[in-house]
C-alpha positions in Angstrom: 188.3 96.6 -49.3 187.1 100.2 -49.2 186.6 102.2 -46.0 182.8 102.2 -46.7 182.7 98.4 -47.0 184.7 98.1 -43.8 181.9 99.8 -41.8 178.9 98.1 -43.5 177.2 95.3 -41.6 176.7 92.1 -43.5 173.2 91.2 -44.5 174.0 87.8 -46.1 176.7 85.2 -45.9 179.8 86.3 -47.9 180.2 85.4 -51.6 181.6 81.9 -52.2 180.4 80.9 -48.7 178.4 77.6 -48.9 175.6 79.2 -46.8 174.9 82.0 -49.3 173.1 79.9 -51.9 170.6 78.4 -49.4 170.0 81.8 -48.0 169.2 83.3 -51.4 167.1 80.2 -52.3 165.0 80.6 -49.1 164.3 84.3 -50.0 163.0 83.2 -53.4 161.0 80.2 -52.2 159.3 81.6 -49.1 157.2 84.1 -51.1 156.1 81.2 -53.3 155.2 79.2 -50.2 153.2 82.2 -48.9 151.3 82.3 -52.2 150.5 78.6 -52.0 149.4 79.0 -48.4 147.0 81.8 -49.4 145.4 79.4 -51.9 145.1 76.7 -49.2 143.5 79.1 -46.7 140.9 80.4 -49.2 139.8 83.7 -50.7 139.6 86.8 -48.6 136.0 87.6 -47.7 136.6 90.0 -44.8 134.3 92.9 -43.7 137.0 95.4 -44.8 137.3 93.9 -48.3 133.5 94.0 -48.7 133.2 97.5 -47.2 136.0 99.5 -48.8 139.1 97.9 -50.2 137.3 96.8 -53.4 135.0 99.7 -53.8 137.6 102.4 -53.1 139.9 101.1 -55.9 137.0 100.9 -58.3 135.7 104.3 -57.5 139.2 105.9 -57.8 139.8 104.3 -61.2 136.3 105.0 -62.6 135.8 108.5 -61.3 133.0 107.5 -58.9 135.1 109.0 -56.2 134.1 112.4 -57.4 130.3 111.8 -57.6 129.6 109.3 -54.8 129.7 110.0 -51.0 130.6 107.4 -48.4 129.3 104.2 -49.8 132.2 102.6 -48.0 131.4 104.4 -44.8 134.2 106.3 -43.0 136.8 104.3 -44.9 135.7 106.2 -48.1 138.2 108.9 -47.1 141.2 106.6 -47.0 144.0 106.9 -49.6 143.0 104.4 -52.3 146.5 103.9 -53.7 147.1 100.8 -51.5 143.9 99.1 -53.0 144.5 99.8 -56.7 147.2 97.1 -57.5 145.1 94.2 -56.2 141.9 95.5 -57.8 143.7 95.6 -61.2 145.2 92.2 -60.7 141.8 90.7 -59.7 140.0 92.3 -62.6 142.5 91.2 -65.2 143.5 87.8 -63.8 141.7 84.9 -62.2 141.0 85.7 -58.5 143.3 82.8 -57.4 146.2 84.2 -59.4 145.7 87.7 -58.0 145.6 86.4 -54.4 148.7 84.3 -55.0 150.6 87.3 -56.3 149.4 89.4 -53.3 150.5 86.8 -50.8 153.9 86.4 -52.6 154.4 90.2 -52.2 153.6 89.8 -48.5 156.1 86.9 -48.4 158.9 89.3 -49.3 158.9 90.3 -45.6 160.8 87.1 -45.1 163.9 88.3 -46.9 163.9 91.6 -45.0 163.5 89.8 -41.7 166.2 87.4 -42.6 168.7 90.2 -43.4 167.8 92.2 -40.3 168.5 89.1 -38.2 171.7 88.4 -40.1 172.9 92.0 -39.3 172.1 91.5 -35.6 172.9 88.0 -34.4 176.4 87.2 -33.1 176.9 83.7 -34.5 180.4 83.1 -36.0 179.6 80.0 -38.2 177.7 81.2 -41.3 175.8 78.0 -41.7 174.4 78.1 -38.2 173.7 81.8 -38.5 171.8 81.3 -41.8 169.7 78.6 -40.2 169.0 80.7 -37.1 168.0 83.7 -39.3 165.8 81.6 -41.5 164.0 80.1 -38.5 163.5 83.5 -36.9 162.2 85.1 -40.1 159.9 82.1 -40.7 158.5 82.3 -37.1 158.0 86.0 -37.7 155.9 85.3 -40.8 153.8 82.6 -39.2 152.4 84.2 -36.1 148.6 84.0 -35.4 148.0 87.5 -36.9 150.4 86.9 -39.8 148.6 83.8 -40.9 145.2 85.6 -40.6 146.4 88.2 -43.1 148.0 86.0 -45.7 146.5 86.8 -49.1 144.1 89.3 -47.6 143.7 93.0 -48.2 144.4 94.4 -44.8 147.8 95.3 -46.1 149.6 95.5 -42.7 152.0 92.9 -44.1 152.5 95.0 -47.2 153.2 98.3 -45.6 155.6 96.5 -43.2 157.9 96.1 -46.2 158.6 99.9 -46.1 159.2 99.8 -42.3 161.6 96.9 -42.5 163.4 98.3 -45.6 164.1 101.6 -43.7 165.3 99.6 -40.6 167.5 97.4 -42.8 169.1 100.3 -44.6 169.9 102.0 -41.3 171.3 98.8 -39.8 173.5 98.2 -42.8 175.4 101.4 -42.2 174.9 101.9 -38.5 178.7 102.1 -37.7 179.4 104.0 -40.9 176.9 106.8 -40.0 179.0 107.4 -36.8 182.3 107.8 -38.7 181.5 109.0 -42.1 181.6 112.7 -43.1 178.6 114.4 -41.6 177.0 115.6 -44.8 177.2 112.1 -46.3 175.7 110.5 -43.2 172.7 112.8 -42.9 172.0 112.4 -46.6 172.0 108.7 -46.2 169.7 108.9 -43.1 167.2 111.0 -45.1 167.1 108.5 -47.9 166.5 105.7 -45.4 163.4 107.5 -44.2 161.7 107.6 -47.6 160.4 103.9 -47.7 158.8 104.1 -44.2 157.4 107.5 -44.9 155.9 106.3 -48.2 154.0 103.4 -46.5 152.7 105.9 -43.8 151.2 107.8 -46.7 149.5 104.7 -47.8 148.4 103.6 -44.3 148.9 106.0 -41.4 148.9 103.3 -38.8 152.6 102.7 -39.7 153.6 106.0 -38.2 154.6 104.6 -34.7 157.4 102.7 -36.3 158.8 105.8 -38.0 158.9 107.4 -34.6 160.6 104.4 -33.2 163.3 104.4 -35.8 163.8 108.1 -35.4 164.2 107.9 -31.6 166.6 104.9 -32.0 168.8 107.1 -34.2 168.6 109.9 -31.7 170.3 107.8 -29.0 172.3 105.1 -30.8 175.7 106.9 -30.2 177.1 109.3 -27.6 177.7 111.9 -30.4 174.7 114.1 -29.5 175.0 116.5 -32.4 175.4 113.8 -35.0 172.5 111.8 -33.5 170.2 114.8 -33.6 171.1 115.5 -37.2 170.7 111.9 -38.3 167.3 111.6 -36.5 166.2 115.0 -37.9 167.2 114.2 -41.5 165.6 110.7 -41.2 162.4 112.5 -40.2 162.7 114.7 -43.3 163.0 111.6 -45.4 159.9 110.2 -43.7 158.0 113.4 -44.5 159.2 113.3 -48.1 158.1 109.7 -48.5 154.8 110.6 -46.9 154.3 113.5 -49.2 154.9 111.3 -52.3 152.2 108.8 -51.2 149.7 111.1 -49.5 150.2 114.6 -50.9 147.6 114.2 -53.7 145.1 112.6 -51.4 145.6 115.2 -48.6 144.9 118.0 -51.1 141.8 116.2 -52.3 140.4 115.8 -48.8 141.3 119.4 -47.9 139.7 120.8 -51.0 136.5 118.7 -50.7 136.0 118.2 -47.0 138.0 120.9 -45.2 140.8 118.7 -43.7 143.8 116.9 -45.2 143.1 113.9 -43.0 139.3 113.9 -42.9 137.6 112.5 -40.9 140.6 111.8 -38.6 142.4 114.3 -36.4 139.5 116.8 -36.6 140.6 118.0 -33.2 143.5 119.6 -35.1 142.1 120.6 -38.5 138.5 121.5 -37.5 136.6 120.6 -40.6 133.1 122.0 -40.3 131.7 118.6 -41.3 132.4 117.0 -38.0 132.6 118.1 -34.3 136.1 119.5 -33.5 136.6 116.9 -30.8 135.7 113.8 -32.8 138.1 110.9 -32.7 136.4 108.1 -34.6 138.5 105.4 -32.9 137.2 101.9 -32.7 139.8 100.8 -30.2 140.8 103.8 -28.1 143.9 103.4 -25.9 143.6 102.9 -22.2 144.2 106.0 -20.1 145.0 104.6 -16.7 147.5 102.2 -15.0 146.4 99.4 -17.3 148.8 101.0 -19.9 151.6 99.3 -18.0 150.1 95.8 -18.2 148.2 96.1 -21.4 150.0 93.2 -23.3 149.1 90.9 -20.4 145.4 91.9 -20.6 145.0 91.3 -24.3 146.9 88.0 -24.0 143.9 86.6 -22.2 141.3 89.0 -23.8 142.3 89.3 -27.5 139.0 91.1 -28.3 140.4 94.1 -26.5 142.6 94.7 -29.5 140.8 92.9 -32.4 137.4 92.1 -33.8 138.0 88.3 -34.0 139.4 85.6 -31.7 143.0 84.7 -32.0 145.8 83.7 -29.6 149.5 84.5 -29.7 151.7 85.3 -26.7 154.8 86.6 -28.4 154.2 90.3 -27.7 153.2 89.7 -24.0 156.3 87.5 -23.4 158.6 90.0 -25.2 157.1 92.8 -23.1 157.6 91.0 -19.9 161.1 90.0 -20.7 161.9 93.6 -21.8 160.6 94.9 -18.4 162.7 92.3 -16.6 165.9 93.4 -18.4 165.3 97.0 -17.3 165.0 95.8 -13.7 168.0 93.5 -14.1 170.3 96.2 -15.6 169.2 99.2 -13.5 168.5 97.7 -10.1 170.6 94.5 -9.9 173.4 95.7 -12.3 173.6 92.2 -13.7 175.1 91.4 -17.1 175.3 88.3 -19.3 177.7 85.7 -18.0 181.1 86.3 -19.6 179.9 89.6 -21.0 178.7 88.1 -24.3 175.3 88.2 -25.7 173.6 86.5 -28.6 173.5 89.6 -30.7 175.8 92.4 -31.6 175.4 95.4 -29.3 174.8 98.2 -31.8 172.1 96.6 -34.0 170.5 94.9 -31.0 170.2 98.1 -29.0 168.9 100.0 -32.1 166.2 97.4 -32.7 165.1 97.2 -29.1 164.8 101.0 -28.8 162.9 101.2 -32.1 160.6 98.4 -31.1 159.9 99.7 -27.6 159.1 103.3 -28.9 157.0 101.9 -31.7 155.0 99.8 -29.3 154.3 102.7 -26.9 153.3 105.0 -29.8 150.9 102.3 -31.0 149.6 102.0 -27.4 148.9 105.7 -27.3 147.2 105.9 -30.7 144.7 103.2 -31.7 145.2 99.8 -30.1 144.3 97.5 -33.0 146.6 94.5 -33.0 146.8 94.3 -36.8 148.6 97.7 -36.6 151.2 96.1 -34.4 152.1 93.5 -37.1 155.6 94.8 -37.9 156.6 94.4 -34.2 154.8 91.1 -34.1 156.9 89.9 -37.1 160.1 91.1 -35.6 159.4 89.8 -32.1 161.1 86.3 -32.5 164.4 88.2 -33.2 163.8 90.6 -30.4 163.1 87.7 -28.0 166.4 86.2 -28.9 168.1 89.5 -28.3 166.5 89.8 -24.9 167.1 86.2 -23.9 170.8 86.7 -24.9 171.0 89.5 -22.3 170.0 87.3 -19.3 172.6 86.6 -16.6 172.9 82.9 -17.5 175.6 80.8 -19.2 175.5 81.2 -23.0 174.4 77.6 -23.6 171.5 78.1 -21.2 170.4 81.3 -22.9 170.4 79.5 -26.3 168.4 76.6 -24.9 166.0 79.0 -23.1 165.4 81.0 -26.4 164.7 77.8 -28.4 162.3 76.5 -25.7 160.4 79.8 -25.5 160.1 80.3 -29.2 159.0 76.7 -29.7 156.3 77.1 -27.0 155.0 80.3 -28.5 154.7 78.7 -31.9 153.0 75.6 -30.5 150.3 77.7 -28.7 149.2 80.1 -31.5 145.7 80.1 -32.7 145.3 82.1 -36.0 142.5 84.5 -36.5 140.1 84.5 -39.4 138.1 87.5 -40.7 136.3 85.3 -43.2 137.5 83.3 -46.1 135.7 81.6 -49.0 136.4 77.8 -49.0 135.5 77.6 -52.7 137.4 80.0 -54.9 135.0 82.2 -56.9 135.9 83.4 -60.3 135.4 87.1 -59.4 134.7 89.2 -56.3 130.9 89.3 -56.7 128.2 88.0 -59.0 124.8 89.6 -58.4 121.3 89.1 -59.7 120.7 92.6 -61.1 117.3 94.2 -60.4 115.7 96.7 -62.7 116.9 100.2 -62.1 116.5 103.4 -64.1 119.5 105.2 -65.4 120.8 108.2 -63.5 119.3 106.9 -60.3 120.9 108.1 -57.0 121.1 105.0 -54.8 121.1 105.6 -51.1 122.7 103.2 -48.6 122.2 102.8 -44.8 123.1 100.7 -41.9 126.6 99.4 -41.0 126.8 96.3 -43.1 129.7 96.0 -45.6 128.2 95.8 -49.1 129.9 98.5 -51.2 131.8 95.7 -52.9 128.6 95.1 -54.9 128.4 98.5 -56.5 130.8 97.8 -59.4 128.3 95.2 -60.6 125.6 97.7 -61.1 125.2 100.0 -64.2 127.9 102.7 -64.4 125.3 105.5 -64.6 124.2 105.0 -61.0 125.5 107.3 -58.2 125.7 106.3 -54.5 125.4 108.2 -51.2 125.5 106.6 -47.8 123.2 108.3 -45.4 124.1 106.3 -42.3 127.3 104.4 -41.3 129.7 103.7 -38.5 130.7 106.9 -36.8 128.2 109.0 -38.8 124.7 108.5 -37.4 121.9 109.8 -39.7 120.2 111.9 -37.0 123.3 113.6 -35.6 123.8 117.3 -36.0 126.9 117.0 -38.1 128.0 119.1 -41.1 128.5 115.9 -43.0 124.8 115.2 -42.8 124.1 118.6 -44.2 126.4 117.8 -47.1 124.5 114.5 -47.6 121.2 116.4 -47.7 122.6 118.9 -50.2 123.8 116.1 -52.5 120.4 114.4 -52.4 118.6 117.7 -53.0 120.8 118.5 -56.0 120.0 115.2 -57.7 117.2 115.7 -60.3 116.7 112.0 -61.2 115.0 109.1 -59.3 116.1 108.0 -55.9 116.4 104.4 -54.7 117.6 102.6 -51.6 120.0 99.6 -51.6 119.9 97.8 -48.2 120.2 94.3 -46.8 116.7 93.0 -46.7 116.8 92.3 -43.0 117.6 96.0 -42.4 114.8 97.7 -44.2 113.4 99.1 -40.9 116.9 100.6 -40.4 116.7 102.2 -43.8 113.3 103.7 -43.1 114.5 105.2 -39.9 117.5 106.7 -41.6 115.4 108.3 -44.3 113.1 110.1 -41.9 115.5 113.0 -41.0 115.8 113.6 -44.8 112.0 113.6 -45.2 112.1 110.7 -47.6 110.0 107.6 -47.7 111.0 104.0 -48.7 108.3 102.4 -50.9 108.3 98.8 -49.7 106.0 97.6 -52.5 108.7 98.5 -55.1 111.5 96.5 -53.4 113.3 94.2 -55.8 115.5 91.5 -54.4 119.1 91.1 -55.4 121.6 88.6 -54.1 125.3 88.0 -54.4 125.4 84.5 -55.8 128.9 84.0 -54.3 127.9 84.8 -50.8 128.5 82.4 -47.9 126.3 82.3 -44.8 129.0 81.7 -42.3 131.8 84.3 -42.3 133.4 86.6 -39.8 131.1 86.6 -36.7 127.7 85.2 -37.8 126.2 86.4 -34.6 127.1 90.0 -35.4 124.7 91.3 -38.0 127.2 94.1 -38.9 129.8 91.6 -39.9 128.4 88.6 -41.7 127.1 88.3 -45.3 123.5 89.3 -45.7 121.7 86.6 -47.6 119.7 89.1 -49.7 119.6 92.8 -50.5 116.7 94.9 -51.6 116.7 97.8 -54.1 113.6 99.9 -53.3 112.3 103.1 -54.8 112.4 106.2 -52.5 109.7 108.8 -52.6 110.7 112.5 -52.4 107.9 114.9 -51.6 107.3 117.9 -53.8 108.8 121.1 -52.5 
């Protein structure tokens, strides 16, 4: 056996071990199970899909990105690369097949969680260890938020693959990085950062976990110089991965809108299109003592961190247990009975630090629970690690861990952003109203209906004059850009709006000195719509039953 192999942590049962084949079989079968579960739950019909995930991919692939402006509201400015694969699948395969494949990809998290658990747990019998790792990975994949996202296009359980891959690569050679030649160790750390950096480029909400892994590297060994170099080079790898995924998009936003992250972080980049202090956060973090008890608050008020009702206590229980361990170790100086824990010290400490830092970075950014999904998925393993550090006999710790995890799984209530019970053949099927070629179609309100636009003639162009975070009557530079784009259009104007929001459209047109001609309104519907999705009492979230395409009068100038 080579010196390198001696210092690698096992991620699977050894070759020729009877437990290896079941472990590999589970890694293959679980993604298929996830795909089947997506078919059972129904097709994604969430607000986010209807607002931007479908439109953004279509606009990027067809060139509409360069001629439209904000049909998908503020999400128009997000990197579309994450949306393109599903769009291509769903436009070349039956929608059922596309969702099955998407869910199967999401199910690959199981294999990464299994191997992370195998690298961490201190169980001598490989059969028992394999069973424990499979159960912990399965529990991680079947939390309330995880079930809500199966087969959907929120992608928090797709970008998690990059976070877990970086964590797994680091865990695999955690000991080796302390003993190997310095240049080899730092090169390896840099390579480990690329997967997590890449998914941050696809979805910036993954950034807290990169910070967590970086800080965990910084303190995982007493060798301060080496720790600093490893953490620094891991960060360089993250930046390289980020540049690969986001570089093209950052340049596009900078060249078109004056900021590489527009409309986010304008307090840093100062695009003239928005106020320099704009944050555009739907769920701003708390700024007082409630920071310390925030998990206990959203345990009972989940709408603090989410748009829909759900229930899952895994993060609050983990947080409370983690705080207790700090008190136990620092104040009472108590250690596990016999000095043994349920996990190996190095990997366990690394994961706990990475998870804790990742949580606090999430807490100080935008507190949307979906963005906490990687920690949510890892929490069953982290709970076992924490339970294994309690000052109880080993058997009592094992029993306590089993009871706690079983109770958590028994009390979950999955969320639902809206699913179609009957699987449609495609994303939308509209009754097409008459519309002249080269029409500039205006949009208003905060409803999600950009998903309809690919069904209209390709010669049309679209500009949204009102949306979430961008009020039509505000003195923002973006509204000046909208006016210039409308003024530059020489063809006819029209307004596409949910019929119930025609008064909203008329109000949004007034600052532009435009008039909606009600007598010209032609009705269009999505024949695949459902009248009970998301939150039917919230008119910004449910499906409108009908849309109107109305001519817009522009006075002579």
